[in-house]
All heavy atoms as an XYZ file, in Angstrom:
914
protein
N     -22.457     -1.755      7.145
C     -21.078     -1.548      7.126
C     -20.863     -0.157      6.497
O     -21.311      0.122      5.437
C     -20.351     -2.658      6.341
C     -18.887     -2.383      6.077
S     -18.199     -3.742      5.103
C     -16.510     -3.465      5.456
N     -20.061      0.659      7.149
C     -19.820      2.016      6.726
C     -18.442      2.050      6.075
O     -17.442      1.575      6.707
C     -19.906      2.996      7.812
C     -19.443      4.399      7.420
C     -20.343      5.180      6.619
C     -18.259      4.900      7.774
C     -19.931      6.481      6.310
C     -17.838      6.111      7.414
C     -18.711      6.925      6.649
N     -18.340      2.564      4.837
C     -16.999      2.718      4.235
C     -16.810      4.171      4.044
O     -17.552      4.845      3.332
C     -16.939      1.979      2.875
C     -17.160      0.504      3.058
C     -15.644      2.249      2.196
C     -17.178     -0.360      1.833
N     -15.869      4.733      4.631
C     -15.502      6.186      4.598
C     -14.161      6.378      4.009
O     -13.456      5.513      3.486
N     -13.730      7.584      4.106
C     -12.395      7.966      3.591
C     -11.355      7.566      4.629
O     -11.547      7.615      5.842
C     -12.369      9.453      3.431
C     -13.337      9.964      2.358
C     -13.233     11.406      2.192
N     -12.046     11.682      1.406
C     -12.005     12.396      0.286
N     -13.092     12.949     -0.103
N     -10.886     12.585     -0.383
N     -10.169      7.265      4.075
C      -9.061      6.891      4.987
C      -8.247      8.145      5.295
O      -8.117      9.081      4.431
C      -8.115      5.957      4.213
C      -8.638      4.555      3.938
C      -7.625      3.751      3.129
C      -9.075      3.808      5.173
N      -7.776      8.227      6.479
C      -6.859      9.382      6.883
C      -5.504      9.111      6.273
O      -5.126      7.971      5.851
C      -6.799      9.478      8.443
O      -6.095      8.282      8.895
C      -8.145      9.583      9.068
N      -4.728     10.202      6.267
C      -3.333     10.047      5.733
C      -2.626      9.020      6.566
O      -1.836      8.201      5.999
C      -2.685     11.409      5.753
C      -1.258     11.306      5.227
C      -0.592     12.736      5.045
C       0.829     12.501      4.663
N       1.276     13.055      3.484
N      -2.765      9.003      7.838
C      -2.080      8.048      8.682
C      -2.479      6.630      8.364
O      -1.645      5.719      8.316
C      -2.441      8.311     10.131
O      -1.915      7.355     11.039
N      -3.724      6.357      8.066
C      -4.246      5.044      7.702
C      -3.723      4.585      6.323
O      -3.317      3.459      6.190
C      -5.785      5.048      7.679
C      -6.396      5.119      9.022
C      -7.921      5.403      8.937
O      -8.389      6.151      8.115
N      -8.659      4.726      9.862
N      -3.582      5.589      5.412
C      -3.017      5.203      4.099
C      -1.548      4.876      4.255
O      -1.069      3.876      3.701
C      -3.229      6.378      3.092
C      -2.471      6.168      1.854
C      -4.743      6.557      2.750
N      -0.855      5.641      5.037
C       0.624      5.368      5.310
C       0.777      4.031      5.905
O       1.628      3.217      5.513
C       1.169      6.488      6.198
O       1.023      7.732      5.467
C       2.620      6.214      6.492
N      -0.038      3.656      6.878
C       0.028      2.355      7.529
C      -0.268      1.253      6.565
O       0.432      0.188      6.480
C      -0.941      2.292      8.728
O      -0.577      3.283      9.703
C      -0.891      0.902      9.437
N      -1.261      1.481      5.656
C      -1.633      0.451      4.682
C      -0.441      0.212      3.756
O      -0.099     -0.878      3.456
C      -2.872      0.897      3.885
C      -3.335      0.023      2.753
C      -3.651     -1.379      3.226
C      -4.450      0.674      1.976
N       0.158      1.343      3.227
C       1.271      1.218      2.263
C       2.453      0.536      2.931
O       3.133     -0.325      2.334
C       1.613      2.595      1.786
C       0.607      3.304      0.883
C       1.105      4.630      0.402
C       0.166      2.424     -0.294
N       2.780      0.924      4.156
C       3.859      0.233      4.917
C       3.652     -1.192      5.085
O       4.556     -2.034      4.930
C       4.025      0.899      6.316
C       4.555      2.327      6.299
C       4.535      2.916      7.673
O       3.774      2.524      8.540
N       5.351      4.000      7.823
N       2.407     -1.634      5.349
C       2.046     -3.058      5.450
C       2.251     -3.760      4.108
O       2.861     -4.826      4.103
C       0.614     -3.226      6.000
O       0.519     -2.581      7.278
C       0.276     -4.670      6.084
N       1.769     -3.151      3.040
C       1.891     -3.769      1.711
C       3.389     -3.977      1.348
O       3.829     -4.970      0.875
C       1.225     -2.992      0.697
C      -0.337     -3.032      0.722
C      -0.925     -2.031     -0.292
C      -0.837     -4.413      0.425
N       4.235     -2.940      1.621
C       5.669     -2.996      1.269
C       6.341     -4.021      2.149
O       7.126     -4.846      1.669
C       6.286     -1.585      1.501
C       7.869     -1.669      1.391
C       5.744     -0.622      0.407
N       5.954     -4.063      3.454
C       6.665     -5.060      4.367
C       6.299     -6.482      3.964
O       7.078     -7.438      4.198
C       6.310     -4.811      5.818
O       4.916     -5.153      6.031
N       5.120     -6.695      3.349
C       4.700     -8.059      2.899
C       5.158     -8.391      1.498
O       4.733     -9.355      0.905
C       3.218     -8.169      3.004
C       2.737     -8.105      4.464
C       1.252     -7.897      4.626
N       0.518     -8.991      4.066
C      -0.836     -9.022      3.989
N      -1.494     -8.086      4.488
N      -1.427    -10.069      3.458
N       6.009     -7.392      0.853
C       6.435     -7.569     -0.558
C       5.261     -7.645     -1.534
O       5.327     -8.285     -2.532
C       7.327     -8.757     -0.674
C       8.211     -8.765     -1.922
O       8.529     -7.671     -2.362
N       8.540     -9.878     -2.488
N       4.224     -6.907     -1.215
C       3.087     -6.759     -2.081
C       3.021     -5.413     -2.795
O       2.110     -5.130     -3.525
C       1.796     -7.043     -1.287
C       1.739     -8.511     -0.788
C       0.543     -8.758      0.081
O      -0.203     -7.788      0.423
O       0.328     -9.892      0.483
N       4.011     -4.576     -2.476
C       4.157     -3.313     -3.070
C       5.547     -2.820     -2.826
O       6.316     -3.347     -2.002
C       3.173     -2.305     -2.472
N       6.006     -1.788     -3.572
C       7.289     -1.185     -3.420
C       7.169      0.287     -3.586
O       6.470      0.783     -4.418
C       8.275     -1.752     -4.471
N       7.910      1.057     -2.802
C       7.981      2.483     -2.949
C       8.599      2.800     -4.287
O       9.664      2.343     -4.667
C       8.695      3.121     -1.796
C       8.051      3.013     -0.501
C       8.652      2.260      0.537
C       6.802      3.566     -0.258
C       8.030      2.121      1.757
C       6.152      3.455      1.021
C       6.787      2.691      1.969
O       6.167      2.548      3.181
N       7.939      3.677     -5.110
C       8.404      4.129     -6.374
C       8.107      5.615     -6.537
O       6.907      5.908     -6.612
C       7.821      3.267     -7.449
C       8.379      3.498     -8.850
C       9.861      3.370     -8.940
O      10.436      2.399     -8.326
O      10.458      4.234     -9.570
N       9.052      6.419     -6.681
C      10.493      6.077     -6.664
C      10.942      5.755     -5.264
O      10.306      6.056     -4.277
C      11.161      7.391     -7.195
C      10.194      8.522     -6.826
C       8.794      7.900     -6.925
N      12.106      5.099     -5.164
C      12.648      4.651     -3.851
C      12.976      5.842     -2.994
O      13.016      7.010     -3.480
C      13.897      3.867     -4.204
C      13.737      3.496     -5.662
C      12.900      4.556     -6.262
N      13.147      5.618     -1.705
C      13.551      6.603     -0.713
C      12.437      7.689     -0.537
O      12.810      8.894     -0.295
C      14.902      7.258     -1.108
C      16.070      6.231     -1.042
C      17.374      6.909     -1.311
N      17.631      7.202     -2.744
C      17.856      6.383     -3.667
N      17.894      5.109     -3.506
N      18.008      6.811     -4.970
N      11.254      7.366     -0.631
C      10.088      8.169     -0.212
C       8.977      7.206      0.196
O       9.103      5.981     -0.044
C       9.667      9.078     -1.414
C       9.364      8.367     -2.739
C       7.953      7.749     -2.736
O       7.066      8.350     -2.281
N       7.874      6.621     -3.288
N       7.960      7.683      0.825
C       6.925      6.789      1.338
C       5.482      7.234      1.013
O       4.567      6.949      1.705
C       7.109      6.541      2.809
C       6.997      7.853      3.610
O       6.723      8.944      3.032
O       7.126      7.751      4.856
N       5.342      7.972     -0.146
C       4.015      8.392     -0.413
C       3.490      7.886     -1.770
O       2.354      8.127     -2.082
C       3.960      9.944     -0.487
O       4.846     10.418     -1.412
N       4.308      7.145     -2.518
C       3.890      6.575     -3.765
C       4.417      5.155     -3.907
O       5.604      4.903     -3.576
C       4.464      7.449     -4.877
O       4.216      6.863     -6.156
N       3.551      4.268     -4.345
C       3.983      2.906     -4.432
C       3.522      2.247     -5.762
O       2.570      2.755     -6.365
C       3.422      1.981     -3.305
C       3.951      2.494     -1.938
C       1.883      1.891     -3.292
N       4.125      1.163     -6.138
C       3.636      0.254     -7.169
C       3.052     -0.934     -6.351
O       3.728     -1.502     -5.540
C       4.709     -0.232     -8.097
C       5.203      0.902     -8.952
C       4.183     -1.389     -8.961
C       6.433      0.438     -9.875
N       1.773     -1.186     -6.529
C       1.100     -2.355     -5.882
C       1.204     -3.527     -6.873
O       0.833     -3.449     -7.978
C      -0.356     -2.003     -5.534
C      -0.969     -3.243     -4.870
C      -0.385     -0.843     -4.532
N       1.680     -4.640     -6.349
C       1.857     -5.849     -7.132
C       0.593     -6.708     -7.081
O       0.039     -6.892     -6.025
C       2.999     -6.680     -6.656
C       4.344     -5.977     -6.575
C       5.120     -6.168     -5.446
C       4.796     -5.166     -7.581
C       6.430     -5.607     -5.339
C       6.071     -4.583     -7.466
C       6.813     -4.745     -6.368
O       8.049     -4.183     -6.312
N       0.214     -7.223     -8.195
C      -0.882     -8.234     -8.159
C      -0.234     -9.578     -8.227
O      -0.875    -10.635     -8.076
C      -1.950     -8.004     -9.243
C      -1.528     -8.101    -10.646
C      -0.962     -7.163    -11.424
C      -1.639     -9.279    -11.472
N      -0.751     -7.589    -12.681
C      -1.179     -8.978    -12.730
C      -2.196    -10.526    -11.296
C      -1.156     -9.787    -13.812
C      -2.180    -11.398    -12.356
C      -1.664    -11.108    -13.566
N       1.077     -9.684     -8.509
C       1.910    -10.803     -8.344
C       3.123    -10.382     -7.628
O       3.664     -9.229     -7.930
C       2.327    -11.389     -9.694
C       1.307    -12.065    -10.488
C       1.921    -12.696    -11.719
N       0.981    -13.344    -12.493
C       1.081    -13.797    -13.702
N       2.274    -13.552    -14.339
N       0.117    -14.351    -14.355
N       3.781    -11.229     -6.831
C       5.030    -10.832     -6.194
C       6.118    -10.859     -7.233
O       6.032    -11.539     -8.246
C       5.304    -11.854     -5.096
C       4.385    -11.683     -3.881
C       4.757    -12.479     -2.735
C       3.792    -12.184     -1.560
N       4.247    -12.852     -0.346
N       7.179    -10.059     -7.014
C       8.294    -10.006     -7.943
C       8.821    -11.370     -8.370
O       9.201    -11.597     -9.488
C       9.243     -9.063     -7.276
C       8.479     -8.227     -6.427
C       7.350     -9.103     -5.971
N       8.942    -12.236     -7.398
C       9.505    -13.565     -7.680
C       8.559    -14.353     -8.644
O       9.086    -15.075     -9.471
C       9.627    -14.406     -6.362
C      10.636    -13.823     -5.401
C      10.170    -12.560     -4.632
O       8.892    -12.243     -4.612
O      10.987    -11.818     -4.029
N       7.252    -14.110     -8.546
C       6.298    -14.788     -9.450
C       6.454    -14.177    -10.882
O       6.447    -14.831    -11.848
C       4.925    -14.633     -8.921
C       4.610    -15.415     -7.683
C       3.311    -15.066     -7.032
O       2.743    -13.991     -7.365
O       2.907    -15.818     -6.114
N       6.630    -12.791    -10.900
C       6.875    -12.174    -12.183
C       8.172    -12.576    -12.776
O       8.217    -12.790    -14.039
C       6.932    -10.624    -12.010
C       5.593     -9.930    -12.004
C       5.016     -9.245    -10.978
C       4.690     -9.849    -13.068
N       3.753     -8.741    -11.383
C       3.570     -9.203    -12.659
C       4.678    -10.391    -14.379
C       2.470     -8.862    -13.460
C       3.591    -10.102    -15.240
C       2.488     -9.401    -14.727
N       9.174    -12.844    -12.006
C      10.447    -13.380    -12.560
C      10.264    -14.611    -13.259
O      10.807    -14.926    -14.363
C      11.555    -13.476    -11.443
N       9.476    -15.602    -12.640
C       9.233    -16.906    -13.300
C       8.443    -16.691    -14.582
O       8.638    -17.313    -15.568
C       8.499    -17.778    -12.346
C       9.305    -18.204    -11.136
C      10.678    -18.883    -11.513
O      10.750    -19.619    -12.457
O      11.646    -18.454    -10.844
N       7.458    -15.778    -14.494
C       6.653    -15.454    -15.773
C       7.539    -14.947    -16.862
O       7.424    -15.409    -18.026
C       5.543    -14.458    -15.394
O       4.740    -15.009    -14.434
C       4.731    -14.066    -16.616
N       8.461    -14.050    -16.539
C       9.336    -13.428    -17.578
C      10.243    -14.468    -18.133
O      10.428    -14.556    -19.350
C      10.159    -12.324    -16.918
C      11.197    -11.643    -17.867
C      10.572    -11.099    -19.106
C      11.937    -10.557    -17.046
N      10.849    -15.312    -17.321
C      11.743    -16.338    -17.736
C      11.029    -17.367    -18.688
O      11.513    -17.736    -19.744
C      12.525    -17.039    -16.642
C      13.666    -17.793    -17.162
N      13.563    -19.145    -17.299
C      14.942    -17.448    -17.464
C      14.708    -19.607    -17.790
N      15.614    -18.570    -17.868
N       9.827    -17.765    -18.216
C       9.024    -18.682    -18.979
C       8.689    -18.103    -20.369
O       8.710    -18.790    -21.369
C       7.735    -19.069    -18.252
O       8.037    -19.760    -17.080
N       8.363    -16.802    -20.391
C       8.096    -16.113    -21.656
C       9.303    -16.156    -22.584
O       9.225    -16.414    -23.774
C       7.569    -14.686    -21.337
C       7.476    -13.885    -22.568
C       6.374    -13.813    -23.405
C       8.391    -12.953    -23.148
N       6.580    -12.939    -24.429
C       7.821    -12.380    -24.298
C       9.662    -12.579    -22.803
C       8.543    -11.492    -25.092
C      10.364    -11.641    -23.570
C       9.762    -11.117    -24.744
N      10.461    -15.866    -21.936
C      11.728    -15.863    -22.751
C      11.996    -17.230    -23.332
O      12.344    -17.373    -24.527
C      12.894    -15.424    -21.927
N      11.802    -18.260    -22.557
C      11.988    -19.626    -23.024
C      10.972    -20.003    -24.161
O      11.352    -20.458    -25.242
C      11.953    -20.639    -21.934
C      11.909    -22.057    -22.377
C      13.120    -20.429    -20.956
N       9.701    -19.728    -23.882
C       8.633    -20.106    -24.826
C       8.687    -19.360    -26.136
O       8.193    -19.831    -27.180
C       7.284    -19.981    -24.188
O       6.967    -18.653    -23.970
N       9.281    -18.147    -26.110
C       9.333    -17.367    -27.401
C      10.711    -17.391    -28.047
O      10.971    -16.699    -28.977
C       9.003    -15.882    -27.095
O       9.891    -15.343    -26.122
C       7.566    -15.726    -26.651
N      11.595    -18.392    -27.539
C      12.877    -18.570    -28.158
C      13.852    -17.420    -28.007
O      14.630    -17.113    -28.829
N      13.781    -16.753    -26.820
C      14.644    -15.570    -26.567
C      15.901    -15.850    -25.734
O      16.620    -14.887    -25.424
C      13.765    -14.489    -25.850
C      12.565    -14.118    -26.586
C      12.811    -13.509    -27.998
O      13.868    -12.958    -28.299
N      11.836    -13.577    -28.837
N      16.272    -17.146    -25.418
C      17.388    -17.400    -24.737
C      18.672    -16.985    -25.509
O      18.669    -17.135    -26.736
C      17.527    -18.915    -24.377
C      16.418    -19.403    -23.408
C      16.681    -20.891    -23.196
C      16.423    -18.683    -22.070
N      19.625    -16.382    -24.832
C      20.888    -15.975    -25.404
C      20.675    -14.800    -26.418
O      21.576    -14.622    -27.240
C      21.703    -17.142    -26.007
C      22.106    -18.058    -24.933
O      22.632    -17.692    -23.914
N      21.830    -19.330    -25.150
N      19.579    -14.173    -26.426
C      19.211    -13.053    -27.302
C      19.137    -11.792    -26.460
O      18.556    -11.893    -25.350
C      17.955    -13.280    -28.043
O      18.040    -14.514    -28.751
C      17.635    -12.173    -28.993
N      19.689    -10.700    -26.894
C      19.567     -9.422    -26.133
C      18.202     -8.798    -26.578
O      18.018     -8.630    -27.775
C      20.703     -8.471    -26.395
C      22.017     -9.139    -25.804
C      20.452     -7.132    -25.716
C      23.236     -8.308    -26.120
N      17.391     -8.522    -25.599
C      16.115     -7.852    -25.861
C      16.097     -6.492    -25.157
O      16.660     -6.365    -24.011
C      14.919     -8.676    -25.317
C      14.677     -9.999    -25.929
C      13.612    -10.715    -25.138
C      14.182     -9.779    -27.357
N      15.574     -5.482    -25.769
C      15.391     -4.232    -25.080
C      14.188     -4.316    -24.104
O      13.341     -5.155    -24.330
C      15.183     -3.058    -26.044
O      13.885     -3.263    -26.701
C      16.288     -2.940    -27.005
N      14.130     -3.412    -23.135
C      12.961     -3.384    -22.244
C      11.712     -3.159    -23.065
O      10.692     -3.716    -22.811
C      13.108     -2.333    -21.285
C      14.054     -2.580    -20.065
C      14.961     -3.718    -20.142
C      13.993     -1.878    -18.932
C      15.749     -4.049    -19.071
C      14.811     -2.207    -17.827
C      15.726     -3.257    -17.934
N      11.825     -2.288    -24.131
C      10.714     -1.982    -24.927
C      10.126     -3.224    -25.585
O       8.907     -3.426    -25.689
C      11.062     -0.986    -26.048
C       9.909     -0.653    -26.954
C       8.938      0.248    -26.578
C       9.817     -1.252    -28.209
C       7.841      0.593    -27.437
C       8.752     -0.992    -29.037
C       7.808     -0.039    -28.616
O       6.722      0.223    -29.453
N      11.020     -4.177    -26.100
C      10.556     -5.348    -26.734
C       9.800     -6.301    -25.730
O       8.936     -7.022    -26.140
C      11.740     -6.108    -27.273
C      12.331     -5.386    -28.484
C      13.611     -6.000    -28.993
O      14.528     -6.250    -28.125
O      13.682     -6.334    -30.156
N      10.116     -6.179    -24.492
C       9.437     -6.959    -23.438
C       8.115     -6.281    -23.082
O       7.116     -6.890    -22.998
C      10.341     -7.136    -22.148
C      11.536     -7.998    -22.529
C       9.566     -7.843    -21.051
C      12.636     -7.943    -21.438
N       8.196     -5.034    -22.930
C       6.967     -4.246    -22.486
C       5.959     -4.099    -23.603
O       4.790     -3.849    -23.314
C       7.413     -2.861    -22.006
C       8.225     -3.011    -20.681
C       8.978     -1.639    -20.350
O       9.526     -1.072    -21.163
N       8.789     -1.243    -19.072
N       6.377     -4.072    -24.842
C       5.521     -3.846    -25.995
C       5.789     -4.940    -27.082
O       6.157     -4.624    -28.128
C       5.730     -2.470    -26.608
C       5.460     -1.314    -25.600
C       4.037     -1.249    -25.082
O       3.153     -1.605    -25.834
O       3.888     -0.783    -24.003
N       5.561     -6.200    -26.723
C       5.886     -7.217    -27.706
C       4.899     -7.155    -28.922
O       3.814     -6.633    -28.833
C       5.700     -8.556    -26.928
C       4.730     -8.129    -25.892
C       4.973     -6.730    -25.492
N       5.365     -7.831    -30.000
C       4.505     -7.876    -31.156
C       3.166     -8.629    -30.909
O       2.132     -8.158    -31.325
C       5.275     -8.562    -32.297
C       6.350     -7.799    -32.905
C       7.031     -8.516    -34.092
O       6.377     -9.406    -34.729
O       8.197     -8.273    -34.359
N       3.295     -9.690    -30.143
C       2.059    -10.383    -29.683
C       1.888    -10.064    -28.123
O       2.788    -10.331    -27.411
C       2.204    -11.877    -29.872
C       2.353    -12.361    -31.297
C       2.613    -13.852    -31.311
C       1.132    -12.049    -32.095
N       0.788     -9.423    -27.814
C       0.569     -9.115    -26.371
C       0.775    -10.283    -25.502
O       0.473    -11.443    -25.777
C      -0.865     -8.627    -26.310
C      -1.206     -8.234    -27.795
C      -0.364     -9.113    -28.624
N       1.363    -10.013    -24.292
C       1.600    -11.041    -23.300
C       1.266    -10.537    -21.942
O       0.892     -9.361    -21.763
C       3.056    -11.520    -23.370
O       3.914    -10.542    -22.739
N       1.402    -11.285    -20.919
C       1.269    -10.936    -19.521
C       2.189     -9.809    -19.138
O       1.916     -9.049    -18.211
C       1.442    -12.064    -18.616
C       0.444    -13.234    -18.700
C       0.813    -14.269    -17.788
O       0.313    -14.275    -16.597
O       1.520    -15.217    -18.171
N       3.277     -9.670    -19.903
C       4.291     -8.631    -19.606
C       4.093     -7.345    -20.362
O       4.781     -6.310    -20.062
C       5.690     -9.211    -19.933
C       6.022    -10.477    -19.208
C       7.119    -11.248    -19.897
C       6.383    -10.187    -17.788
N       3.123     -7.257    -21.233
C       2.792     -6.038    -21.922
C       2.469     -4.915    -20.910
O       1.663     -5.036    -20.106
C       1.571     -6.254    -22.858
O       1.855     -7.214    -23.833
N       3.239     -3.786    -21.079
C       2.977     -2.672    -20.262
C       3.565     -2.720    -18.841
O       3.349     -1.884    -18.046
N       4.367     -3.752    -18.534
C       4.917     -3.854    -17.205
C       5.775     -2.653    -16.868
O       6.558     -2.167    -17.714
C       5.649     -5.225    -17.047
C       6.000     -5.474    -15.607
C       6.940     -5.210    -17.895
C       6.449     -6.882    -15.325
N       5.584     -2.066    -15.662
C       6.353     -0.846    -15.338
C       7.853     -1.126    -15.286
O       8.327     -2.210    -14.873
C       5.891     -0.459    -13.981
C       4.552     -1.124    -13.852
C       4.646     -2.424    -14.666
N       8.665     -0.186    -15.807
C      10.108     -0.408    -15.887
C      10.731     -0.666    -14.557
O      11.596     -1.585    -14.420
C      10.790      0.861    -16.570
O      10.261      0.988    -17.883
C      12.289      0.765    -16.627
N      10.383      0.007    -13.460
C      10.964     -0.326    -12.132
C      10.739     -1.777    -11.785
O      11.654     -2.390    -11.235
C      10.312      0.628    -11.179
C       9.895      1.815    -12.015
C       9.507      1.188    -13.329
N       9.576     -2.275    -12.007
C       9.198     -3.661    -11.716
C      10.048     -4.649    -12.635
O      10.625     -5.648    -12.156
C       7.766     -3.940    -11.821
C       7.298     -5.368    -11.585
C       7.738     -5.903    -10.213
C       5.780     -5.528    -11.693
N      10.175     -4.283    -13.895
C      10.959     -5.068    -14.819
C      12.384     -5.154    -14.372
O      13.005     -6.285    -14.447
C      10.818     -4.492    -16.263
C      11.480     -5.317    -17.380
C      11.009     -6.728    -17.427
C      11.357     -4.558    -18.704
N      12.979     -4.039    -13.977
C      14.344     -4.064    -13.450
C      14.515     -4.976    -12.247
O      15.443     -5.700    -12.146
C      14.781     -2.672    -13.029
C      15.059     -1.730    -14.181
C      15.566     -0.377    -13.612
N      15.951      0.488    -14.692
C      17.045      0.323    -15.403
N      17.854     -0.663    -15.156
N      17.313      1.165    -16.353
N      13.531     -4.924    -11.393
C      13.582     -5.750    -10.139
C      13.525     -7.200    -10.491
O      14.220     -8.044     -9.954
C      12.427     -5.313     -9.218
C      12.509     -6.080     -7.910
C      11.659     -5.472     -6.810
N      11.796     -6.222     -5.623
C      11.004     -6.120     -4.584
N      10.049     -5.259     -4.587
N      11.251     -6.892     -3.557
N      12.624     -7.577    -11.400
C      12.472     -9.010    -11.634
C      13.659     -9.549    -12.499
O      14.036    -10.668    -12.327
C      11.108     -9.365    -12.304
C      10.921     -8.706    -13.689
C       9.976     -9.031    -11.429
C       9.597     -9.009    -14.357
N      14.237     -8.699    -13.329
C      15.465     -9.156    -14.052
C      16.581     -9.313    -13.003
O      17.403    -10.242    -13.088
C      15.878     -8.136    -15.124
C      14.859     -8.151    -16.270
C      17.365     -8.340    -15.619
C      14.953     -6.989    -17.222
N      16.641     -8.461    -11.950
C      17.617     -8.650    -10.903
C      17.404     -9.939    -10.179
O      18.438    -10.617     -9.776
N      16.174    -10.404     -9.991
C      15.916    -11.662     -9.367
C      16.460    -12.822    -10.189
O      17.043    -13.750     -9.728
C      14.435    -11.805     -9.002
C      13.955    -10.836     -8.018
C      14.054    -13.280     -8.658
C      12.467    -10.694     -7.827
N      16.207    -12.678    -11.519
C      16.682    -13.730    -12.451
C      18.196    -13.728    -12.547
O      18.811    -14.775    -12.658
C      16.064    -13.535    -13.827
C      14.570    -13.738    -13.982
C      14.027    -13.384    -15.361
C      14.216    -15.240    -13.669
N      18.829    -12.556    -12.455
C      20.299    -12.512    -12.468
C      20.915    -13.199    -11.326
O      21.983    -13.827    -11.464
C      20.706    -11.004    -12.515
N      20.305    -13.187    -10.167
C      20.812    -13.845     -8.987
C      20.875    -15.352     -9.142
O      21.637    -16.104     -8.501
C      20.036    -13.496     -7.771
C      20.209    -12.080     -7.262
C      19.337    -11.723     -6.090
C      19.545    -10.289     -5.731
N      18.579     -9.964     -4.623
N      20.027    -15.874    -10.045
C      20.050    -17.368    -10.323
C      20.667    -17.649    -11.662
O      20.395    -18.726    -12.252
C      18.634    -17.934    -10.263
O      17.801    -17.210    -11.175
C      18.059    -17.744     -8.845
N      21.439    -16.736    -12.223
C      22.086    -16.859    -13.535
C      21.211    -17.175    -14.661
O      21.531    -17.850    -15.664
C      23.132    -17.967    -13.431
C      24.213    -17.625    -12.374
O      24.691    -16.462    -12.392
N      24.614    -18.613    -11.557
N      19.971    -16.628    -14.670
C      19.027    -16.828    -15.721
C      18.846    -15.558    -16.561
O      18.061    -15.597    -17.510
C      17.629    -17.317    -15.152
C      17.787    -18.712    -14.559
C      16.517    -19.249    -14.102
N      15.930    -18.528    -13.003
C      14.659    -18.561    -12.618
N      13.792    -19.318    -13.263
N      14.226    -17.890    -11.564
N      19.520    -14.498    -16.122
C      19.386    -13.240    -16.921
C      20.620    -12.390    -16.594
O      21.218    -12.440    -15.594
C      18.096    -12.479    -16.621
N      20.868    -11.489    -17.572
C      21.953    -10.495    -17.414
C      21.425     -9.112    -17.882
O      20.908     -9.075    -19.003
C      23.167    -10.878    -18.221
C      24.282     -9.851    -18.233
C      25.388    -10.228    -19.217
O      25.173    -11.036    -20.137
N      26.479     -9.550    -19.074
N      21.517     -8.130    -17.034
C      21.143     -6.730    -17.471
C      22.181     -6.245    -18.449
O      23.368     -6.354    -18.215
C      21.035     -5.882    -16.223
C      20.459     -4.512    -16.482
S      18.707     -4.509    -16.560
C      18.264     -4.747    -14.783
N      21.709     -5.602    -19.456
C      22.476     -5.043    -20.554
C      22.215     -3.536    -20.569
O      21.032     -3.136    -20.764
C      22.307     -5.575    -21.895
C      22.370     -7.128    -21.871
C      23.171     -4.987    -22.924
C      23.758     -7.691    -21.639
N      23.233     -2.730    -20.352
C      23.076     -1.248    -20.526
C      23.759     -0.782    -21.782
O      24.889     -1.138    -22.059
C      23.773     -0.540    -19.307
C      23.051     -0.857    -17.966
O      21.841     -0.918    -17.952
O      23.812     -0.972    -16.989
N      22.989     -0.070    -22.635
C      23.572      0.395    -23.882
C      23.044      1.753    -24.184
O      22.065      2.253    -23.648
C      23.293     -0.599    -25.022
O      21.924     -0.492    -25.402
N      23.609      2.456    -25.179
C      23.189      3.701    -25.635
C      21.771      3.677    -26.247
O      21.059      4.691    -26.184
C      24.159      4.279    -26.619
N      21.373      2.555    -26.735
C      20.075      2.402    -27.353
C      19.007      2.102    -26.322
O      17.822      2.086    -26.665
C      20.091      1.190    -28.367
C      20.826      1.448    -29.637
C      22.328      1.144    -29.407
O      22.656      0.209    -28.690
O      23.181      1.904    -29.935
N      19.371      1.896    -25.085
C      18.377      1.680    -24.040
C      18.751      0.375    -23.247
O      19.620     -0.359    -23.594
N      18.039      0.238    -22.152
C      18.291     -0.898    -21.303
C      17.781     -2.174    -21.960
O      16.824     -2.179    -22.688
C      17.645     -0.704    -19.915
C      18.252      0.427    -19.150
O      19.482      0.672    -19.317
O      17.517      1.157    -18.477
N      18.511     -3.283    -21.626
C      18.124     -4.568    -22.209
C      18.512     -5.699    -21.245
O      18.985     -5.476    -20.161
N      18.239     -6.937    -21.720
C      18.458     -8.064    -20.931
C      18.729     -9.254    -21.909
O      18.270     -9.308    -23.000
C      17.236     -8.356    -20.037
C      15.983     -8.689    -20.874
C      17.495     -9.568    -19.115
N      19.587    -10.169    -21.391
C      19.910    -11.423    -22.103
C      19.457    -12.497    -21.120
O      19.747    -12.508    -19.910
C      21.327    -11.561    -22.453
C      21.703    -12.906    -23.126
C      23.120    -13.051    -23.419
N      23.492    -12.026    -24.403
C      24.748    -11.607    -24.529
N      25.709    -12.154    -23.871
N      25.049    -10.669    -25.393
N      18.731    -13.468    -21.616
C      18.263    -14.594    -20.855
C      19.054    -15.860    -21.068
O      19.546    -16.125    -22.160
C      16.751    -14.901    -21.203
C      15.827    -13.814    -20.844
C      15.363    -12.895    -21.853
C      15.407    -13.526    -19.536
C      14.574    -11.814    -21.483
C      14.545    -12.552    -19.165
C      14.116    -11.698    -20.163
N      19.240    -16.621    -20.014
C      19.901    -17.910    -20.044
C      19.041    -18.938    -19.440
O      18.069    -18.740    -18.745
C      21.187    -17.844    -19.177
C      22.091    -16.641    -19.591
C      22.154    -15.527    -18.753
C      22.816    -16.645    -20.755
C      22.924    -14.429    -19.111
C      23.610    -15.599    -21.100
C      23.685    -14.423    -20.319
N      19.475    -20.254    -19.681
C      18.676    -21.412    -19.113
C      18.832    -21.362    -17.602
O      17.929    -21.788    -16.863
C      19.157    -22.716    -19.670
O      20.589    -22.863    -19.443
C      18.776    -22.828    -21.131
N      19.949    -20.929    -17.046
C      20.112    -20.829    -15.593
C      20.682    -22.141    -15.024
O      21.002    -23.069    -15.767
N      20.869    -22.100    -13.760
C      21.515    -23.249    -13.048
C      20.577    -23.858    -12.099
O      19.627    -23.336    -11.686
C      22.804    -22.830    -12.368
O      22.655    -21.718    -11.532
């Protein structure tokens, strides 16, 4: 089996396929040469984030993105990229399990039990 270099066209096709399967997202948006590749789908990350918030007693508490990305005790969410964090909070917001908070001190989120 020969493994060689991919052409630009092949890389573009690969990235398009990953994005169409929700296994990656263009970052920044509105371009097609840079992606975040997910090792979990955003919906799975959303469940992980909400479970973390519940298990650490963070319901109805406002947390900054920094507190999620750099918690005192390392977690699966440690170092999660901000664009992905925004996306998964958006998923939780659609099910009334989170609310995005914008403030001068930085972006944050409040978690709820949901419906």
